[in-house]
Phi, psi and omega in degrees: 000114184279325182227144174281315180219132174246135174250123179250117184259099187112090186260059174269207182302308182291313182297316180291321178295322176296317179301314179300315182293321179299320182283317182297319184270003177068033182271329179226133182293315178225158179225126174254156181229158174214153181183182184272336188246113183293327179301317180293319179294321178294321176299316179298321179293314181296328180276358180077016179288319176236163182260342179197164176208161174211141174288343178264111182298335178295326176287320183297326185275350181298127178081002182273132175267352171225131178236127184242123173276117182227017174283174167305143189300335179295343180262358186300311186294317178297318179296317180299317179294326181292321188265348192304327181271000181252359183286145171295150187303322185256011183291154175248141181242142179212187181210178176229024186283157183264005173239136179237260176046228183299333181299320179299314182294323177292318179294324177297331180282345181256314184260135190291328182224062182269138176228118180288140178214145179220096174288129183275075183204168180144205181179174182280344180273148182236172176095153182297331183291347178260006184291151175218140184284351180256014186299332186255002180294122174076005181268161175281140173234118179272126176248126189248070176289157178230182178294342181267351185290130178294126183305319180296318179295317179300314180298322180293319179291323173300314180298320179302308186288330174293320178295332178282354178095012182267159176264111188275137176223130178271141184206146174297137182303321181289321176298319177306312184290329176293319181291312187281346169298323181279314190266352181225305187292315177299312179302324177294316178300316181294322179297316177299316183292325179296316178295319180292331175296317176297317181297320181288337183266304179193096186297337180293342178298339181303334180296337185258005182294133178258195186296326180298315179294320179298315180296317184291328187249010181308318185287352173288353174276355181291162182300118176301325180297315181299314185281336169301314181296318179299316180300320181289319186279335178244038189303308185298311180296322180292319178298321176297321179292319178297319179298316179296321179295317180300323178295319178293319180295318179295326178298313179291323177302317180295318179298318179292317179301321182274003182058032177273078185289333174295319177294322177299313180299321180296319178295318179293322179294322177299316179294318181299319181297315180290321181300325180300333184292337178298323185275356178271149180292142178297000000 
């Protein structure tokens, strides 16, 4: 048993799935939850995902030796300021957010033993009722320690994610945000924009959408609130990624305009070659 009590602040898909995994794998004896919606917390309690809950995060973290921020990332700083004086002296704090960078350094200035973490997992569905205890099995988890990170806390969070079945990788917080602006944040923005392009042109066309459109835009079903926060917190990197995408799109637009179908095929082949690498083992 790694922890006696874990407090999860934000019992949505990631938070609830983490709670289930902690209990199933015997990593935490008890799990408390906190969040904005009592119906969701009550559902989590009734399903045995958490053992107790409070709408007040200060109550939820009392006695917890692990505290996990699992709200939308835009609420992290306010939540951290709210709980900082209610934390147990030896507790460790971490998160499951998809933005790190400056946010990690700000959280470190508020929370005494904070270690940033980002499990590369999730889905477009939200809420405790969609939780699964195997969500983190075999996935990569990026841990973003800094020069200020307490070594014991860092080691404990590494041990936590390995015990959850994840493949741990250490990374600088700023490097994390540059990478995930390209491979995660930009694709979400594009999925939303692709659907909105259809809406702006002829929304009735949605009736004819096939599997390709569904696959490409699945992540547009994700929480707008969550991705609004990501856009704001990783703004600079995301804008750079959007600029790079626009250049690629304009390149293909020019090739199509000039009826250079060989050039179009070459661009598509270049993309296909790189895309194949995702399915290859690291």
